C-alpha positions in Angstrom: -11.5 -22.5 31.5 -9.5 -21.2 28.5 -6.4 -23.1 27.4 -3.9 -20.2 27.1 -0.8 -20.7 25.1 1.8 -17.9 25.4 3.5 -17.4 22.0 5.0 -14.5 20.0 3.3 -15.5 16.7 0.3 -13.1 17.0 2.8 -10.2 17.3 4.9 -11.4 14.4 1.8 -11.8 12.3 1.0 -8.1 12.9 4.6 -6.9 12.4 5.6 -8.8 9.3 3.9 -6.4 6.7 5.0 -3.3 8.7 8.6 -4.5 8.5 8.1 -5.2 4.8 7.4 -1.5 4.3 11.1 -0.7 4.9 12.1 -3.0 2.1 9.3 -1.7 -0.2 10.6 1.8 0.3 14.2 0.7 -0.4 13.1 -1.0 -3.6 11.1 2.0 -4.8 13.1 2.2 -8.1 12.9 -1.5 -8.7 9.2 -2.3 -9.2 9.6 -6.1 -9.6 11.6 -6.3 -6.3 9.2 -3.9 -4.6 6.2 -6.0 -5.5 8.1 -9.2 -4.8 8.6 -8.0 -1.2 4.8 -7.5 -1.0 4.2 -11.1 -2.0 6.8 -12.5 0.4 5.4 -10.5 3.3 1.8 -11.5 2.4 2.8 -15.2 2.3 4.7 -15.1 5.6 1.8 -13.3 7.3 -0.7 -15.9 6.1 1.5 -18.8 7.1 2.1 -17.4 10.5 -1.6 -17.1 11.1 -2.3 -20.5 9.6 0.3 -22.0 11.9 -1.9 -21.0 14.9 -5.1 -22.6 13.6 -4.4 -26.1 15.2 -4.2 -24.5 18.6 -7.4 -22.6 18.1 -9.3 -25.6 16.7 -8.2 -27.5 19.7 -9.9 -25.0 21.9 -6.8 -23.0 22.8 -6.0 -19.3 22.7 -2.6 -17.9 21.7 -1.7 -14.8 23.7 1.3 -12.5 23.9 1.7 -9.4 26.0 4.2 -6.8 24.6 4.3 -4.4 27.5 2.1 -2.8 30.2 1.3 0.9 29.8 -0.6 1.3 33.2 -2.0 -1.2 35.6 -4.7 -3.1 33.7 -3.8 -1.4 30.4 -1.5 -3.5 28.2 -0.5 -3.8 24.6 -1.6 -7.4 24.3 -2.4 -9.8 21.4 -4.9 -12.7 21.6 -5.5 -15.2 18.8 -8.8 -16.8 19.6 -11.4 -18.4 17.2 -13.1 -15.1 16.3 -9.9 -13.2 15.7 -8.5 -16.2 13.8 -11.6 -16.3 11.5 -11.1 -12.7 10.5 -7.3 -12.8 10.3 -7.3 -15.8 8.0 -9.7 -14.1 5.7 -7.9 -10.8 5.6 -4.4 -12.3 5.2 -5.3 -14.7 2.4 -7.1 -11.9 0.5 -4.0 -9.7 0.8 -2.1 -12.2 -1.3 -4.8 -12.1 -4.0 -5.2 -8.3 -3.7 -1.4 -7.9 -4.2 -1.6 -9.7 -7.6 -4.6 -7.6 -8.6 -3.0 -4.4 -7.5 0.1 -5.0 -9.6 -1.9 -5.6 -12.7 -4.2 -2.7 -12.1 -1.6 -0.1 -11.2 0.8 -1.1 -14.0 -2.0 -1.2 -16.6 -3.1 2.3 -15.8 0.5 3.5 -15.1 -0.6 4.9 -11.8 1.7 7.4 -9.9 3.1 6.9 -6.4 3.0 3.2 -6.6 5.6 2.8 -3.8 3.4 4.9 -1.4 0.5 2.8 -2.5 2.1 -0.6 -1.7 3.6 0.8 1.6 0.2 2.1 2.9 -1.4 -1.1 1.7 1.0 -3.2 3.8 0.6 -1.1 7.0 -3.2 -1.2 6.6 -3.0 -5.0 6.7 -0.8 -4.9 9.8 -3.4 -2.7 11.4 -6.3 -5.0 10.4 -4.5 -8.1 11.8 -3.7 -6.0 14.9 -7.5 -5.5 15.4 -8.1 -9.1 14.7 -5.6 -10.2 17.4 -6.2 -7.4 19.9 -6.3 -8.8 23.4 -8.1 -5.9 24.9 -9.9 -2.6 24.1 -6.7 -0.6 24.4 -4.9 -2.6 21.7 -8.0 -2.7 19.5 -8.3 1.1 19.7 -4.7 1.7 18.8 -4.8 -0.4 15.6 -8.3 0.8 14.7 -6.9 4.4 14.6 -3.8 3.3 12.8 -5.9 1.7 10.1 -7.9 5.0 9.5 -4.7 7.0 9.2 -2.8 4.7 6.9 -5.7 4.2 4.5 -6.3 7.9 4.0 -3.4 8.2 1.5 -5.0 5.3 -0.4 -8.4 7.0 -0.6 -6.8 10.3 -1.7 -4.4 8.5 -4.0 -5.4 10.4 -7.2 -4.7 13.8 -5.5 -7.4 15.6 -7.5 -10.4 17.6 -6.1 -12.7 14.5 -5.8 -9.9 12.6 -4.1 -9.2 15.3 -1.6 -13.0 15.7 -0.9 -13.5 12.0 -0.5 -10.4 11.6 1.6 -11.4 14.5 3.9 -14.9 13.0 4.5 -13.3 9.6 5.1 -10.9 10.9 7.8 -13.4 13.2 9.4 -16.0 10.5 9.8 -13.7 7.8 11.0 -11.2 9.6 13.1 -13.9 12.1 14.4 -16.1 9.4 15.7 -13.3 7.3 17.2 -11.6 10.2 18.9 -14.9 11.2 20.6 -17.4 8.4 21.0 -15.1 5.3 20.8 -12.5 6.7 23.1 -15.2 7.7 25.5 -16.7 4.2 25.4 -13.3 2.7 26.2 -12.8 5.0 29.2 -16.4 4.3 30.4 -15.9 0.6 30.1 -12.7 0.8 32.3 -14.5 2.9 34.9 -17.5 0.6 35.1 -15.8 -2.8 34.9 -12.2 -2.0 36.1 -10.8 -3.8 33.0 -10.3 -3.6 29.3 -9.7 -7.3 28.7 -11.8 -9.3 26.3 -13.5 -12.2 28.0 -15.8 -15.0 26.8 -19.2 -14.1 28.1 -18.3 -10.4 28.4 -16.9 -8.2 31.2 -20.2 -6.4 31.9 -22.7 -8.0 34.2 -26.4 -7.7 34.8 -25.7 -6.4 38.3 -24.2 -3.2 36.8 -26.2 0.0 36.5 -28.4 -0.1 33.4 -28.1 3.5 32.1 -24.3 3.7 32.0 -24.0 0.3 30.4 -26.5 1.2 27.7 -24.9 4.5 27.1 -21.5 2.9 26.8 -22.9 0.5 24.2 -24.4 3.3 22.1 -21.1 5.1 22.2 -19.4 2.0 20.9 -21.8 1.7 18.0 -21.3 5.3 17.0 -17.5 5.1 17.5 -17.1 2.2 15.2 -18.2 4.2 12.1 -16.2 1.8 9.9 -19.2 -0.6 10.3 -21.1 1.6 7.9 -24.3 1.8 9.9 -26.6 4.6 8.8 -26.5 7.6 9.3 -22.6 7.3 9.7 -22.2 5.5 6.3 -21.6 8.4 3.9 -17.8 8.2 4.1 -18.0 4.8 2.4 -19.5 5.7 -1.0 -17.4 8.9 -0.9 -14.2 6.8 -0.6 -15.0 5.2 -4.0 -12.8 7.9 -5.6 -9.9 5.6 -4.6 -8.3 3.2 -7.1 -10.4 0.0 -7.5 -7.9 -2.2 -5.5 -8.3 0.2 -2.6 -12.0 -0.1 -2.9 -11.7 -3.8 -2.6 -9.4 -3.3 0.4 -11.9 -1.0 2.0 -14.9 -3.1 1.3 -13.7 -6.7 1.7 -10.3 -7.0 3.4 -9.7 -4.3 5.9 -11.6 -1.2 6.7 -15.3 -2.1 6.8 -14.6 -5.6 8.0 -12.6 -4.1 10.9 -15.6 -2.0 11.7 -18.1 -4.9 11.9 -15.6 -7.3 13.4 -15.0 -4.7 16.2 -18.8 -4.4 16.8 -19.1 -8.2 17.0 -16.1 -8.4 19.4 -17.8 -5.8 21.6 -21.2 -7.5 21.6 -19.8 -11.0 22.4 -16.6 -10.3 24.4 -17.3 -7.0 26.2 -21.0 -7.0 26.9 -21.8 -10.7 26.4 -24.9 -12.5 25.3 -26.4 -12.4 28.8 -26.1 -8.7 29.3 -27.1 -7.9 25.7 -30.3 -10.0 26.2 -31.1 -8.8 29.7 -30.8 -5.1 28.8 -32.6 -5.5 25.5 -29.6 -4.4 23.4 -29.6 -7.4 21.1 -33.0 -7.0 19.4 -32.8 -3.2 19.6 -29.5 -3.4 17.6 -31.0 -5.9 15.1 -34.0 -3.6 14.3 -31.8 -0.5 14.2 -29.5 -1.9 11.5 -32.5 -3.3 9.6 -33.1 0.2 8.4 -29.6 0.3 7.0 -30.1 -3.1 5.2 -33.2 -2.0 3.4 -32.4 1.7 2.8 -28.9 1.1 1.4 -30.3 -1.5 -0.9 -32.9 1.0 -2.2 -30.3 3.6 -2.8 -28.1 1.1 -4.6 -31.0 0.7 -7.1 -30.6 4.3 -8.1 -26.9 4.3 -8.8 -25.6 4.1 -12.4 -22.0 4.2 -11.4 -20.9 0.6 -10.9 -18.6 1.2 -7.9 -21.3 3.4 -6.3 -23.8 0.6 -6.6 -21.3 -1.8 -5.1 -20.6 0.7 -2.3 -24.2 0.9 -1.2 -24.5 -2.9 -1.5 -21.6 -3.1 1.0 -23.4 -0.7 3.4 -26.4 -3.0 3.3 -24.5 -6.3 3.5 -22.3 -5.2 6.5 -25.4 -5.0 8.6 -26.2 -8.6 7.9 -23.2 -9.4 10.1 -24.4 -7.2 12.9 -28.1 -8.3 12.7 -27.1 -11.9 12.9 -24.9 -11.6 16.0 -27.5 -9.2 17.6 -30.1 -11.9 17.4 -28.1 -13.7 20.2 -29.2 -17.1 18.9 -26.7 -19.8 17.9 -27.7 -19.8 14.2 -28.0 -16.1 14.0 -24.5 -15.6 15.4 -23.2 -18.4 13.1 -24.7 -16.7 10.1 -23.4 -13.2 11.0 -19.9 -14.4 11.6 -19.9 -16.6 8.5 -21.0 -13.6 6.4 -17.7 -11.9 7.2 -15.9 -14.4 5.0 -18.8 -14.9 2.5 -19.1 -11.1 1.9 -15.3 -10.6 1.8 -14.6 -13.1 -1.0 -17.7 -12.2 -3.0 -17.5 -8.4 -2.7 -13.8 -8.3 -3.5 -14.6 -10.3 -6.6 -17.2 -7.7 -7.6 -14.8 -4.8 -7.1 -12.0 -6.6 -8.9 -14.5 -7.1 -11.8 -15.4 -3.4 -11.8 -11.7 -2.5 -12.0 -11.1 -5.1 -14.7 -13.9 -3.5 -16.8 -12.4 0.0 -16.2 -8.9 -1.0 -17.1 -10.0 -2.8 -20.3 -12.6 -0.3 -21.5 -12.6 2.8 -19.3 -16.3 2.2 -18.6 -17.6 3.1 -15.1 -21.4 3.3 -15.8 -23.7 0.4 -15.7 -25.7 1.8 -18.6 -22.7 1.4 -20.9 -22.1 -2.3 -20.1 -24.3 -3.6 -23.0 -22.8 -6.8 -24.4 -19.6 -6.4 -22.3 -19.7 -10.2 -21.5 -18.8 -11.0 -25.1 -15.5 -9.2 -24.8 -14.8 -10.0 -21.2 -16.4 -13.4 -20.5 -14.1 -14.3 -17.6 -14.7 -11.0 -15.8 -18.5 -11.2 -16.2 -18.6 -14.9 -15.2 -16.8 -13.9 -12.0 -19.1 -10.9 -11.5 -22.1 -13.2 -11.9 -20.8 -15.5 -9.2 -20.1 -12.6 -6.8 -23.6 -11.1 -7.5 -25.3 -14.5 -7.0 -23.5 -14.8 -3.7 -24.7 -11.4 -2.5 -28.3 -12.3 -3.5 -28.0 -15.6 -1.7 -28.4 -18.0 -4.7 -27.7 -21.7 -3.6 -24.1 -22.9 -4.2 -22.7 -19.4 -3.9 -21.1 -18.4 -0.6 -23.8 -15.9 0.5 -26.5 -18.6 0.5 -24.8 -20.4 3.4 -24.6 -17.3 5.6 -28.2 -16.2 4.7 -29.5 -19.7 5.5 -28.1 -19.5 9.0 -29.4 -15.9 9.4 -32.9 -17.0 8.3 -32.9 -19.9 10.9 -31.6 -17.4 13.4 -34.7 -15.2 13.0 -36.9 -18.3 13.6 -34.9 -19.2 16.8 -35.4 -15.6 17.9 -39.1 -15.8 17.1 -38.9 -12.6 15.0 -41.0 -12.7 11.8 -40.2 -9.0 11.3 -36.4 -9.8 11.0 -37.2 -12.7 8.6 -39.1 -10.3 6.4 -36.2 -7.8 6.5 -33.9 -10.6 5.2 -36.4 -11.6 2.5 -37.1 -8.1 1.3 -33.4 -7.2 1.2 -32.7 -10.4 -0.8 -35.3 -9.3 -3.4 -33.6 -5.8 -3.5 -30.2 -7.5 -3.9 -31.6 -9.3 -7.0 -33.1 -6.0 -8.2 -29.9 -4.1 -8.3 -27.6 -7.0 -9.5 -29.6 -8.9 -12.1 -30.1 -6.0 -14.5 -26.3 -5.6 -14.6 -25.9 -9.3 -15.6 -28.8 -9.1 -18.1 -27.3 -6.0 -19.7 -23.8 -7.6 -20.0 -25.0 -10.9 -21.5 -28.2 -10.2 -23.4 -28.2 -6.5 -24.5 -26.9 -5.9 -28.1 -23.3 -4.9 -28.0 -22.2 -1.7 -29.8 -20.6 -2.5 -33.2 -17.7 0.0 -32.8 -14.0 -0.3 -33.2 -13.5 0.9 -29.7 -15.8 -1.9 -28.3 -14.1 -4.6 -30.4 -10.7 -3.6 -28.9 -11.9 -4.4 -25.4 -10.3 -7.6 -24.0 -9.4 -9.2 -20.7 -6.4 -7.7 -18.9 -3.5 -10.0 -17.8 -2.8 -10.1 -14.1 -6.3 -8.7 -13.5 -8.6 -11.6 -14.5 -6.5 -14.2 -12.6 -7.1 -12.9 -9.1 -10.8 -12.2 -9.7 -11.2 -15.8 -11.0 -9.6 -17.2 -7.8 -11.9 -15.2 -5.5 -14.9 -16.2 -7.5 -14.0 -19.9 -7.4 -13.4 -19.6 -3.6 -16.9 -18.0 -3.3 -18.3 -21.1 -4.8 -16.2 -23.4 -2.6 -17.4 -21.7 0.6 -21.0 -22.1 -0.6 -20.5 -25.8 -1.3 -18.2 -26.6 1.6 -18.3 -24.1 4.5 -17.3 -26.8 7.0 -13.8 -25.4 7.9 -15.2 -22.0 8.6 -18.2 -23.4 10.5 -15.8 -25.5 12.7 -14.2 -22.3 13.9 -17.5 -20.6 14.4 -18.8 -23.6 16.5 -15.9 -22.9 18.9 -17.0 -19.2 19.2 -20.6 -20.0 19.7 -19.9 -22.9 22.1 -17.9 -20.7 24.4 -20.4 -17.8 24.7 
């Protein structure tokens, strides 16, 4: 029996950054004040979420119902262990991303900075809204809000590539959610009579097989933010956005909302029992295996640094899904843990790509020869982030991959273990040449190259996320304690 605590804090955690937008807009002619508001809002949001951690670690759930739309359809927030895990990661990274955004946007003298920070703040409200959604209705509303509010960020540069990338972004995400996702929500209500999330799921094995499986397929298609092939192409196209936005898309909000929503559906709508009985778990694991391998192979072919990181993200996101889809304790643990491991490591890599661009204007991997001699902090952080994605011991990614590997053994699937091993080799194949080129290739002896140096306000946040990536790898206990609650209640 769940220990329910009724409290308004989940709603306040969602609203704080949305309210901050009003002050950001009012301070549009005072950059220091405008960005100070972003810091204050980020700090308050994180502290609000952190204040609920003791309740969750004690096995409780914090709930708050705002209003009822129709019988059984409510705007409701629920801070449980899974939502708290994602909300803590996203809210903490917003603080770091704000620092990075200030340095990046000011260094390049970007236009429309007030719009940028406003949309950034609302996007975080939407992400926390998804994290703390108490039912499918609430999740759907905030999922849609996130798509809409990140569109101006993707199309920020307002040139032809930006409009093209932004159009593909909104068509893919809103198109799939307005059709398949909405249909899946309606079908769920018709079959089960409820939209509430429940430990163990709301579907049962006594329900008709075909409608249940069809509903599940509609959910997978509808959550296109998860980047599962073939609905992944919006993600590399969105790399036309400024680098802080790329970090937001790949680590903090958009894609994490996608995979988090899929995990929420698998565990709290369908449940482990139904997923196993109807064969949905292993079918999903093998389906996303194609994405893991194929995206890694495509990443090998990309010379543009952000494009290579984008396809790396497409691949790494499916690690989360494959872990949970195994339906084993270690697999689920590894999949959920990878949400945080990937978040800190991948945002580090994107921060590094932006740092290199701000300092040198370089976007191509083939032009990074010797760059570590001019930007040692950035490349050291990049190396840590890359090692984490590969799964090198001590770095964060090793911890999650370790649990995923054990999960394949618990599931008795040698094929899935081979997928993880092959993808790890491919991870190394597309990251290690970048590191080798930066450290060991001869640097160009030009005046332009000698002018390259680390950028203030940019190297600090990427250093922090890199250090945290190591801390998670060495001491993942806090995160694991929250995951143990999730797994223990399934």
